Each structure stands twice: as C-alpha cells, then as structure tokens.
N, C-alpha and C positions, 0 to 999 in steps of 0.2 A: 486427019492426023496420021502421020507415019510412025510406025513402031521402030524402035531402035534395035538393031540386031543383037547388041550386047545385052539388052534387057531380056530378050527372048532366051539367049544362052544362059544368063544368070538364073532365070526362072526354071529352065530345064535342068540345070545343075541342082538347084534346091529341091525340085521335085524328085529327081533321081536319087539324091542322098536321103530324102525323107522316105522314099519307098524302100531303099536298101536298109535303113534303120528299122523300119517297121517289119520287114522280112526277118531281120536278125532277131529282133525281140520276140516275134512269134515262133521262130525256130527254137530259141532258148526256152520259152514257155512250154512248147511241145516236148522238148527233151526232158525237162524237169517233171512234167506230168507223167511221162513214160517211166522215169526213175521212181516216182512215188508209187506207180502201179506195179512195177516189176522188180524193184530193188529188194535185196535181202533185208529182213527185219532184224534189227539189233536194238536192244533196250539197255540204256545206261542209267545207273542209279545217280540221282541228283544229290549234291551236298546242300545243306540248308543255306539259304541266302535271303536277304530282304527283298520281297517281291514288288516294292514300289519305288518309283523315282519321281519326285515332284518336278524336277527339271525337264524330264522327257515325257511325261505322261505315264500311263499305266503300262508297266512291263515287268518282267521278272528276269533278273540276272540268273543265268544258268551256270552252275558249277557242277562238275562231275566228280564223284568219288575216285574214279580211276586216274585222275590227273596226278594225284600224289604218287602213285606207283610209277607213272610215266616219268615224272620229275626225278624220282630216285634212280630209275634205270638209266636215265640220260646222264647222270653224274655231272651236271653242269655244262655239258656240251651243247652247242647249237647243232641241231639235227633236222633233216627231213627224213622221216622213217615211216615204217608201218608198225602199228601196235597189234600184236597178236592177242585176240581175246577169245576166251572159251565161253561158249554159250550153254546155259543150262536149259532145262525143259521149257522154261518160260521165255527163252531167248534173251535172258539178261546176261550181258557180257561181263566177264571178270578178266583182269590183266593176266597175261602169261609172260610176254616178253616184247622187247623192241626188236625189230628186224630191219635189215638194210633196205633202203628204197631202191638201191641200184640193182639188186638181184631179187626180184619178187619171189618170195618163198611160197610154197604150196601150203594151204591151210587144210587141216583135217575137217571132216564133215561137221563136227561140233565146234569148229573155230571159224573165225573170220579175221581178215586183215583190214585195219582202218588206217588211213593216212593221217599223219600227225606232223606238225612243224613245231620245233622248240627253238626259241630265241630268248636269251637272257633269263632263263628259268620260267618263261611264259610259254605255256603249252596251247597251241591252236589245234584243237581236235575237231570241234564242230561249232555251231553258232553259240555265242555266249549270252544271247538275249532272246526273250520270247515276248512279243508285244501282243496285248489283248485289248478288247474294247474297254473304254473308260467305265469305271464303276463295277467291273467284274473281277476285281482282285481277289476277293474272298474265294471265288470258285477255284482259282489256281493255287491257293495256299496249300492245298492237299497234294500238290504234285510231288511225286517221289521218284518218277522215272521219265526219261525222255525216250520216245520211240522214234527211231531213225530208219531210213532206207539207205542201204549201202549199194553203190554201183560196183562195176567190175574193177574200177580203179581204186576202190577203198574209200571213196569220198562219201561223206555223211550228209544226209538231208533230213532235217527234223520234220517229222510227220505230225506228231502230237505229243501232249503230255499225258501221263497216266498217274493214277493214285496208287496207294499201297496194294490194292487188289488187282492192279493192272487194268483198271477201268478207265476209258478215255474221259478226260475232263472237258 
C-alpha cells in the first residue's frame, strides 16, 4: 500500500500545530507560576455577594469594595487606566486615584498601580469569580479579602481568598 504525500503533509501540519499549541500553553503556565511566585502582594476587600450558583456549580462571585471609588472617579467615562492604591501594613489596598494608562506614573513605596478597564459603568479590575470544589461553599463564606499578585504591568492574578484575620481559606 502506497502512502499519499498529501496525507503525510496533513499529518505533519497537524503534529506541528499541536506541538506549537502545547509549547504556548506550557509557556503561559510557566509565566503565571513565576507571576504567582514573584508578584507584588495586594489584598483587596471583598463586598458581600451570594457565594452559590445552581446553574454553574459551586463558585463565589467576587465584588470588590474599591469598585465604587473607581466608578465615581471615572465619572461615567469609558477608560483604560491605572488605579493607584495605597497599601497599609497588611498590604490591603485602598483607592487613591485613577491615573492615565498612556503615561505610567511612578508609585510610592506604599502604593501600587493596578490596571483597570471601565466600559458602560462596568469595571474590570480582576477576576469576578472564584470556583471551588463542590460542597465546600461554607468554607468560603468567611472570605473578606482577595489576595492578588501584581506584575510589573499592573495586572492582577488572584492567588487566594482570606478571612477577616487574613488567614487563607
């Protein structure tokens, strides 16, 4: 039985694309692992929300107290910006100001800049959901803070949820 050259080429293309996809996925995982290991710690206070969704399984909708300050400062404009937050001794961030994304300002040692996107009064600061193992909802009802790692670009990556005493859940 003779093999068709087009079949060999197609198999080669599929294998090449599969390897490229796997390489990209592994690169992205390694980048995020480094971000979690080396990123600056920032904690944001959570606003109360219902921690369960019957349609999607067990998860907690995350809402942050700082979002109201961001909306007020944006005054209804659609923006890509930085949020300047002041960090207290426990690294809990509080709103200071919105800053232009086009000229990255310097942050003081007790401050950090977080990327934010505002569209139609909706603020995209960080993830808005935290999924957990089914049946473990009660454990996360005590969540009062989200602990994030911030990279040099001001992007946030949720590391874990914390209770009132900043103990990991």
